[in-house]
N, C-alpha and C positions, 0 to 999 in steps of 0.2 A: 243176076239173081236167079237161082234155081227154084222151080216150083216144087213144093212138097208133094210127093207121090200120094195119091188118094188110095185108100184101102179098097179092096174089092167089095167089102161090105157096104161102104158108102156109095160106091159106084152102083151096086145092086139097088140100093134105096133110090138113087137118082133115076135109074132106068124105070123103076116102078112108078115114081112120081111123074116122070115125063110121059109114060104110057097113059096114066090117068088124065093128064092135062091134054094130050093130043087126041085121045079117043073117048073122051068123057061122054059124048052123046051116043056112042055105040056100045057102051058098057051097061050091063044090067045092074040093078041095085045089089044083087047077090055077088056079082063079080067085083063091084066097087068095094063092098064090105070085105070080101076075101083079100083083095089087094091091100086095103088099108090095114087089115089084121097083120099081114106079112110085113108091111112097113113098120108097124109098131113093134113086132117081134124083133126084126133086124135092128131096130133102134136100141135094143137092150141086150143084144148079143155082143160079146167082146170080139175084137178082131182076131184074137187067138182061137176062139171057139169057131169063128167063121172059117178061118184057115184050116182048122181040123176037119170041118165039114167038106171043104174043098178037096182035101186029101182023100177023105173017105169016098167021095163020089168019083174021084179020079177022072174027071172029064178033061179032055184036051181043049175044048172050046168053052169060053166063058159064057156065051149065050145059052148053050145047052145046060150048063151047070145052073145058071140063073133060073132058067125055066123049071128044071127039075127040083131045085131047092124051094122055089116059090110054091110049086105044087105040093111038095112035102110039108112045108110049114102051114099051108092052108088047113091041112088035116091033122096036124100034130098037136096033141094036147100038152105033151111034156114041155115043149118050148114055150107054149102059151102060158102055162103055169109059172115057169121060171121067170119069164119076162114080166108077168103081172106082179110077182113078188118083188122083183128088182125095181119096177116102176114105183111101187109103194114105198120101198126103202129109200129110193132116190128122192122122192117127194118129201119124206120125213127129214132126211139129212139136209136137203136143200133148205127147207123151212127152218130147221134148227140152226144151220150156219147163218142164215139171213137174220134170224131173230137174236142170236147170241153174239155174233161177230160182225154182222152187217156185210157178210161176204156172199157171193153167188157161187153155187156149185154147178159147173158145166157138166153136161152128160159125158163128154169125152174123159174128163178127170175121174168121174165116178166109174166109168168102164175100166179105166186104167187101174183104179184101186181094186176092182173085182179081179182083174187079170193077175195082179200082184198077189192077192189073197189066194186065188185058186191054185196058182203055180208054186206057191210056197209050201203047200200041203204035202 
């Protein structure tokens, strides 16, 4: 059996979570808040959007890209606003599906729907 290749976006989230877990006592509350903010943003960015960012930055090394993008997202209001709106929409859709059909909406399915909608325009 072959393992499904994990997206760079999910790898980035994993790295940030591991950083928080291994260095939690050496991280200030401001740094903790910033890293959590980036994790939340990355949670609602599609893989296609993330790939476009990767192309724009044009970094050869993933570690440098992860660091640069993390720093960018800490200070970027545009992506914060986009992901806040998506989180609200996701919560509403998830509740609606659960209440009307008894189904659960997974975040990866929601992001796939966004990718489909964005790239059909």
